[in-house]
C-alpha positions as CSV (number, residue, x, y, z in Angstrom):
1,X,28.3,35.4,-29.6
2,X,29.9,33.2,-31.7
3,X,27.3,31.2,-33.6
4,X,29.5,28.6,-35.0
5,X,30.7,27.8,-31.7
6,X,27.3,27.9,-30.4
7,X,25.7,25.3,-32.9
8,X,29.4,22.6,-32.1
9,X,27.9,23.0,-28.7
10,X,24.6,22.1,-29.5
11,X,25.5,19.5,-32.1
12,X,28.3,17.9,-29.1
13,X,25.3,18.1,-27.0
14,X,22.9,16.1,-29.5
15,X,25.6,13.2,-30.4
16,X,25.9,13.2,-26.8
17,X,22.4,12.4,-25.7
18,X,21.9,10.2,-28.8
19,X,24.6,8.0,-27.5
20,X,23.0,8.0,-24.0
21,X,19.6,6.5,-25.2
22,X,18.5,5.1,-22.2
23,X,18.4,8.3,-20.3
24,X,16.6,9.7,-23.9
25,X,14.1,6.8,-23.8
26,X,13.1,7.1,-19.8
27,X,13.1,10.9,-20.8
28,X,9.9,10.5,-22.9
29,X,8.3,7.2,-21.2
30,X,8.7,8.4,-17.7
31,X,6.3,11.4,-18.1
32,X,3.6,9.4,-20.2
33,X,3.7,6.3,-17.5
34,X,3.3,8.9,-14.1
35,X,0.6,10.4,-15.8
36,X,-0.8,7.5,-17.1
37,X,-0.5,5.7,-13.8
38,X,-1.3,8.7,-11.2
39,X,-4.4,9.6,-13.6
40,X,-6.2,6.7,-12.9
41,X,-4.6,5.7,-9.2
42,X,-5.1,9.2,-7.6
43,X,-9.0,9.0,-5.7
44,X,-9.9,11.4,-3.6
45,X,-13.2,10.4,-3.3
46,X,-13.8,7.1,-1.1
47,X,-16.5,4.8,-3.1
48,X,-17.0,1.3,-3.1
49,X,-15.8,0.4,0.5
50,X,-15.5,-3.6,1.0
51,X,-17.8,-4.1,3.4
52,X,-18.5,-7.9,5.7
53,X,-22.0,-8.7,6.7
54,X,-23.4,-11.0,9.4
55,X,-27.0,-11.0,9.0
56,X,-28.5,-12.7,12.2
57,X,-32.3,-11.9,10.9
58,X,-32.0,-13.1,7.4
59,X,-35.4,-11.9,6.6
60,X,-36.8,-9.5,3.9
61,X,-36.1,-6.2,5.9
62,X,-32.6,-7.4,6.6
63,X,-32.1,-7.9,3.1
64,X,-33.8,-4.5,2.1
65,X,-31.3,-2.8,4.9
66,X,-28.0,-4.6,2.9
67,X,-29.2,-3.9,-0.4
68,X,-29.6,-0.1,0.5
69,X,-26.2,0.1,1.5
70,X,-24.8,-1.3,-1.5
71,X,-27.2,1.0,-3.6
72,X,-25.8,3.9,-1.8
73,X,-22.0,3.1,-3.6
74,X,-20.0,3.7,-0.8
75,X,-20.1,0.2,0.5
76,X,-19.5,-3.0,-1.6
77,X,-21.3,-5.8,0.8
78,X,-19.4,-8.6,-1.0
79,X,-18.8,-10.9,2.0
80,X,-21.2,-12.8,4.2
81,X,-20.1,-14.3,7.0
82,X,-21.6,-16.5,9.5
83,X,-19.8,-15.1,12.8
84,X,-18.7,-12.2,14.5
85,X,-15.1,-13.6,14.8
86,X,-15.3,-14.5,10.8
87,X,-16.2,-10.6,10.5
88,X,-13.4,-9.8,12.8
89,X,-10.8,-11.8,11.3
90,X,-11.8,-10.0,7.4
91,X,-11.3,-6.7,9.4
92,X,-7.7,-7.9,10.7
93,X,-6.8,-9.1,7.5
94,X,-7.7,-5.9,5.7
95,X,-9.6,-7.9,3.4
96,X,-12.5,-5.3,3.9
97,X,-12.6,-2.1,5.6
98,X,-16.0,-2.2,7.3
99,X,-18.5,-5.0,8.9
100,X,-22.0,-4.7,9.3
101,X,-24.0,-6.5,12.0
102,X,-27.4,-7.1,12.0
103,X,-29.3,-8.2,15.3
104,X,-31.8,-11.1,15.1
105,X,-34.6,-9.1,15.6
106,X,-34.4,-6.5,13.0
107,X,-37.0,-7.2,11.4
108,X,-39.4,-5.9,14.5
109,X,-37.9,-2.3,13.4
110,X,-41.8,-1.4,12.9
111,X,-42.8,-1.8,16.4
112,X,-39.2,-0.9,18.3
113,X,-36.3,0.3,18.2
114,X,-33.6,-2.1,16.5
115,X,-29.6,-1.7,17.0
116,X,-27.5,-2.9,13.7
117,X,-23.5,-2.3,14.8
118,X,-21.3,-1.1,11.7
119,X,-18.0,-1.9,12.8
120,X,-14.8,-0.1,11.3
121,X,-11.6,-0.3,10.1
122,X,-9.8,2.9,11.5
123,X,-6.1,2.1,10.7
124,X,-6.7,4.4,7.1
125,X,-8.2,7.5,8.4
126,X,-9.5,8.7,5.0
127,X,-11.2,5.6,4.6
128,X,-12.9,5.2,8.0
129,X,-14.2,8.6,8.3
130,X,-16.0,8.2,5.0
131,X,-17.7,4.7,5.7
132,X,-18.2,6.1,9.3
133,X,-20.7,9.2,7.7
134,X,-22.0,7.1,5.0
135,X,-23.1,4.7,6.9
136,X,-24.7,6.4,9.4
137,X,-26.3,8.6,6.8
138,X,-27.5,5.4,4.8
139,X,-29.2,4.0,7.9
140,X,-31.0,7.8,8.7
141,X,-32.4,7.5,5.6
142,X,-33.4,4.1,5.8
143,X,-35.3,4.1,9.0
144,X,-36.8,7.7,7.5
145,X,-38.2,6.3,4.7
146,X,-39.8,3.5,7.1
147,X,-41.0,5.8,9.0
148,X,-42.8,7.9,6.7
149,X,-44.3,4.9,5.4
150,X,-45.8,4.1,8.7
151,X,-47.3,7.9,9.2
152,X,-48.6,7.9,6.2
153,X,-50.5,4.3,6.7
154,X,-51.7,4.9,10.2
155,X,-51.6,8.5,10.4
156,X,-49.5,8.3,13.5
157,X,-47.2,11.0,14.9
158,X,-43.6,10.6,14.9
159,X,-43.1,7.3,16.9
160,X,-40.2,5.8,18.7
161,X,-39.4,2.7,16.3
162,X,-36.8,2.6,13.4
163,X,-33.2,2.0,13.3
164,X,-30.4,3.2,15.6
165,X,-27.1,2.4,14.3
166,X,-24.5,2.1,16.5
167,X,-21.0,2.0,15.2
168,X,-17.7,1.5,16.5
169,X,-14.1,2.3,15.2
170,X,-11.4,-0.3,15.3
171,X,-7.7,0.0,16.1
172,X,-7.3,3.9,15.5
173,X,-10.7,5.2,17.5
174,X,-9.6,8.7,17.4
175,X,-8.9,8.8,13.6
176,X,-5.7,9.8,13.9
177,X,-4.1,10.3,10.8
178,X,-0.2,10.1,12.2
179,X,-1.0,6.7,13.0
180,X,-1.8,5.5,9.4
181,X,0.8,7.8,8.0
182,X,3.8,7.0,10.0
183,X,3.8,2.8,9.6
184,X,3.9,4.0,5.8
185,X,6.6,6.7,6.1
186,X,8.7,4.0,7.7
187,X,8.4,1.4,4.8
188,X,8.5,4.4,2.2
189,X,11.5,6.1,3.8
190,X,13.6,2.3,4.3
191,X,12.6,1.5,0.5
192,X,14.0,5.2,-1.2
193,X,16.9,5.1,0.9
194,X,18.2,1.8,0.2
195,X,17.2,1.4,-3.6
196,X,19.6,4.4,-3.8
197,X,22.0,3.4,-1.7
198,X,22.6,0.1,-3.9
199,X,21.8,1.7,-7.4
200,X,25.2,3.1,-7.8
201,X,27.3,0.7,-6.4
202,X,28.6,-1.1,-9.6
203,X,28.0,1.8,-12.0
204,X,30.4,3.6,-10.1
205,X,32.7,0.7,-10.5
206,X,31.9,1.1,-13.9
207,X,32.9,4.8,-14.1
208,X,36.0,4.8,-12.6
209,X,37.0,1.8,-14.5
210,X,37.6,-0.4,-11.7
211,X,35.2,-3.1,-12.8
212,X,37.6,-4.6,-15.3
213,X,40.3,-5.0,-12.3
214,X,37.3,-7.3,-11.0
215,X,36.7,-9.0,-14.1
216,X,40.2,-10.5,-14.3
217,X,40.0,-11.7,-10.7
218,X,38.8,-15.2,-9.6
219,X,35.6,-13.1,-7.8
220,X,32.5,-15.1,-8.9
221,X,29.0,-12.6,-9.4
222,X,27.5,-13.9,-6.8
223,X,30.0,-13.5,-4.6
224,X,30.5,-9.6,-5.7
225,X,26.9,-9.1,-5.4
226,X,26.4,-10.3,-2.0
227,X,29.8,-8.7,-1.1
228,X,28.3,-5.6,-2.3
229,X,25.1,-5.8,-0.6
230,X,25.7,-7.0,2.9
231,X,27.3,-4.0,4.4
232,X,24.4,-2.1,2.8
233,X,21.7,-4.5,4.5
234,X,23.7,-3.3,7.7
235,X,23.1,0.2,6.9
236,X,19.7,0.0,5.7
237,X,19.1,-1.9,8.8
238,X,20.1,0.6,11.2
239,X,17.9,3.2,9.6
240,X,15.1,1.0,9.8
241,X,15.7,0.9,13.9
242,X,16.6,4.8,13.8
243,X,13.0,5.6,12.3
244,X,11.3,2.8,14.0
245,X,12.4,4.3,17.2
246,X,12.0,7.7,15.9
247,X,8.3,6.5,15.2
248,X,7.5,5.4,18.8
249,X,9.1,7.9,20.8
250,X,9.0,10.8,19.0
251,X,5.8,10.7,17.1
252,X,3.8,8.5,19.9
253,X,2.6,5.5,17.3
254,X,3.1,2.2,19.9
255,X,3.9,-1.1,18.0
256,X,0.4,-3.4,19.2
257,X,1.8,-6.6,18.1
258,X,5.0,-8.7,18.0
259,X,8.0,-6.3,17.9
260,X,10.3,-9.2,17.2
261,X,7.9,-10.3,14.2
262,X,8.4,-6.5,12.9
263,X,12.3,-6.5,13.4
264,X,12.6,-9.8,11.5
265,X,10.2,-8.8,8.5
266,X,11.9,-5.2,8.6
267,X,14.9,-7.5,7.4
268,X,13.4,-8.8,4.9
269,X,12.1,-6.3,3.4
270,X,15.5,-4.2,3.3
271,X,17.0,-6.9,1.7
272,X,14.4,-7.0,-1.0
273,X,14.6,-3.1,-1.7
274,X,18.1,-3.6,-2.2
275,X,18.1,-6.4,-4.5
276,X,16.1,-3.9,-6.4
277,X,19.1,-1.0,-6.2
278,X,21.3,-4.3,-7.1
279,X,19.4,-5.2,-10.7
280,X,19.2,-1.3,-11.6
281,X,22.8,-1.0,-11.0
282,X,23.6,-4.2,-13.3
283,X,21.1,-2.4,-16.0
284,X,22.6,1.3,-15.9
285,X,26.0,2.3,-17.6
286,X,26.0,5.8,-15.4
287,X,25.2,7.3,-12.5
288,X,22.7,9.4,-14.2
289,X,20.7,6.3,-15.6
290,X,21.1,4.9,-12.3
291,X,19.5,7.6,-10.4
292,X,16.5,7.9,-13.4
293,X,16.0,3.8,-13.5
294,X,15.8,4.3,-9.6
295,X,13.3,6.9,-9.5
296,X,11.4,5.0,-12.2
297,X,10.8,2.5,-9.5
298,X,10.2,5.1,-6.3
299,X,7.8,7.5,-7.5
300,X,5.0,5.0,-9.0
301,X,5.0,3.3,-5.3
302,X,4.0,6.6,-3.4
303,X,0.9,6.7,-5.3
304,X,0.4,2.7,-6.3
305,X,1.0,1.2,-2.9
306,X,-1.4,2.3,-1.1
307,X,0.6,4.7,0.8
308,X,-1.6,7.8,0.6
309,X,-4.4,6.5,-1.7
310,X,-6.8,3.3,-0.8
311,X,-6.0,0.5,-3.3
312,X,-9.3,-0.6,-3.1
313,X,-10.5,2.5,-5.1
314,X,-8.1,1.9,-8.2
315,X,-9.2,0.6,-11.1
316,X,-8.3,-3.2,-11.4
317,X,-5.0,-3.2,-14.1
318,X,-3.3,-0.2,-11.7
319,X,-4.1,-2.0,-8.5
320,X,-2.5,-4.8,-10.4
321,X,0.9,-2.7,-11.5
322,X,1.2,-2.2,-7.8
323,X,0.9,-5.8,-6.8
324,X,4.3,-5.4,-8.4
325,X,6.1,-3.7,-5.5
326,X,7.6,-4.7,-2.9
327,X,6.1,-1.9,-0.7
328,X,2.9,-2.7,-1.3
329,X,3.0,-5.8,0.9
330,X,5.4,-4.6,3.4
331,X,2.8,-1.5,3.8
332,X,0.3,-4.0,5.2
333,X,2.7,-6.0,7.3
334,X,3.7,-2.4,9.3
335,X,0.1,-1.4,9.5
336,X,-1.0,-4.9,10.5
337,X,1.6,-5.5,13.4
338,X,1.9,-1.8,14.4
339,X,-1.7,-0.5,14.2
340,X,-3.7,-3.4,14.4
341,X,-1.4,-6.1,16.7
342,X,-2.2,-9.2,14.1
343,X,0.1,-12.1,14.0
344,X,2.1,-13.8,11.4
345,X,-0.4,-16.1,10.6
346,X,-2.5,-13.1,9.0
347,X,0.5,-12.1,7.0
348,X,1.7,-15.4,5.5
349,X,1.0,-14.3,1.7
350,X,2.6,-10.7,2.3
351,X,5.6,-12.4,3.6
352,X,5.9,-14.9,0.8
353,X,5.8,-12.7,-1.7
354,X,8.7,-10.3,-0.2
355,X,10.8,-13.2,0.1
356,X,9.9,-14.6,-3.2
357,X,10.7,-11.1,-4.7
358,X,14.1,-11.0,-3.1
359,X,15.3,-14.4,-4.0
360,X,14.4,-13.8,-7.9
361,X,16.0,-10.2,-7.9
362,X,19.0,-11.2,-6.5
363,X,19.2,-14.0,-9.3
364,X,18.3,-12.0,-12.0
365,X,20.9,-9.4,-10.9
366,X,23.8,-12.3,-10.6
367,X,22.7,-13.3,-13.8
368,X,22.9,-10.1,-15.7
369,X,26.3,-9.5,-14.3
370,X,27.8,-13.2,-15.2
371,X,26.6,-12.1,-18.7
372,X,28.6,-8.9,-18.7
373,X,32.0,-10.9,-17.2
374,X,31.2,-13.2,-20.7
């Protein structure tokens, strides 16, 4: 082996790496960023489940019962409602994952059996299983303590009094994991395909040298962007229909909500995801940079969007980072329509944000390309 030739090749490669500064910076920033994000976001233990409480008793006993759920650390009973309809609405919107209904005669548990009801959002089986087992455990321990106190005071045998907690799992009673994961996969797959599709559009023009030909033509940057975007919208939407059909007829996951609403919002999300790819394409100089930029967006969304791990378990800062990704909102839409069957009135927040993101990203991409023309 000739050392001179070897060192010459090494020197040449170092110069090449130094010239490709974006790739060099990403290579150092990405692993640190991923470790920090995933280290805080990945939580296998489910705690502090948001819970709504409909307390019809409003007594010291009922407050003690609610406090037992709070002290268990598995539940956060922060939402107090005045009707079952209000509790159901919070479950539909996904603001809470469990709802505790305390009957009016709850304070009479010392003389008879009372039956509170714990309603659980079963759309996420991981959280639902924890809520189900933890809720039963908390109630049994609370009831057991009551009985033991009565026995000590009166010297009685085990009486048939106490609390008999009933449970009801909404949306996904069988806690079928596929019902939860398939809609999430639908959103994740569409995001990945569409971003990667458009991340290379302008980069290919730059590498082939055809971008100069476009610059000297009367074509406006907005026309160029839309002209490159529209064919990919058609491709992306066709993919969306194919994956949706496969989810329904192969995996047997039914759409409980309005199919037309789902198809319309699917188009909205695909446009937004394609806009991300277009923006990456205006920033990247090479296809390698475009691929790195795409993965820099795609990898965090797997963890931070709620695709796998419940966002409620993430620290506030990490959850805020997840809020910048369109997939975070589209997963709420997918699971809301497919699993829960809710209508657009409960998804206004998500719809508005995805639409605004689409407009913003496309505008920024057009402005960036116009600067390059200058």
